[in-house]
C-alpha positions as CSV (number, residue, x, y, z in Angstrom):
1,M,-3.8,-35.3,28.6
2,G,-3.7,-32.8,31.4
3,W,-5.1,-29.3,31.1
4,K,-1.6,-27.8,31.3
5,K,-0.3,-29.8,28.4
6,T,-3.4,-28.9,26.4
7,L,-3.0,-25.2,27.2
8,S,0.6,-25.2,26.4
9,K,0.0,-26.9,23.0
10,F,-2.8,-24.4,22.3
11,C,-0.4,-21.5,23.1
12,I,2.3,-23.0,20.9
13,M,-0.2,-23.5,18.0
14,K,-1.5,-20.0,18.4
15,K,2.1,-18.5,18.2
16,V,2.8,-20.6,15.1
17,R,-0.4,-19.4,13.5
18,D,0.3,-15.8,14.4
19,K,3.8,-16.0,13.0
20,A,2.5,-17.6,9.8
21,N,-0.1,-14.8,9.4
22,E,2.3,-11.9,10.0
23,P,4.1,-12.1,6.6
24,E,0.8,-12.2,4.8
25,S,-0.4,-9.1,6.5
26,N,3.0,-7.4,5.8
27,V,2.8,-8.4,2.2
28,K,-0.7,-7.2,1.9
29,N,0.2,-3.9,3.5
30,S,3.2,-3.4,1.3
31,E,1.1,-4.3,-1.7
32,N,-1.5,-1.7,-0.7
33,I,1.1,0.9,0.0
34,A,2.7,0.2,-3.4
35,S,-0.6,0.4,-5.3
36,E,-1.5,3.7,-3.4
37,Q,1.9,5.1,-4.3
38,E,1.4,4.1,-7.9
39,E,-2.0,5.8,-8.0
40,M,-0.6,8.9,-6.4
41,K,2.2,9.0,-9.0
42,E,-0.4,8.7,-11.8
43,E,-2.5,11.5,-10.3
44,Q,0.5,13.7,-9.9
45,H,1.5,13.0,-13.5
46,E,-1.9,13.9,-14.7
47,L,-1.9,17.1,-12.7
48,D,1.6,18.0,-14.1
49,L,0.3,17.4,-17.6
50,K,-2.7,19.6,-17.0
51,E,-0.6,22.4,-15.5
52,N,1.9,22.2,-18.5
53,Y,-1.0,22.3,-20.9
54,E,-2.5,25.3,-19.2
55,S,0.8,27.1,-19.2
56,D,1.3,26.3,-22.8
57,E,-2.1,27.7,-23.6
58,K,-1.3,30.9,-21.7
59,Y,2.0,31.2,-23.5
60,D,0.3,30.8,-26.9
61,E,-2.4,33.4,-26.0
62,S,0.3,35.9,-24.9
63,K,2.3,35.2,-28.0
64,D,-0.7,36.2,-30.2
């Protein structure tokens, strides 16, 4: 085999590998983004609960 054929086969194989790896990285990124968004939602929910609890306490104190 000549070096040109070897080089062209190498380039084709590299392109195939790169294309095969792209969806995995996109899936991983979307999974990471989804998990980060879920964590942010949970943190926001906890903050909301805390704020509501504190406002309820203030209301109860003012009511007395």
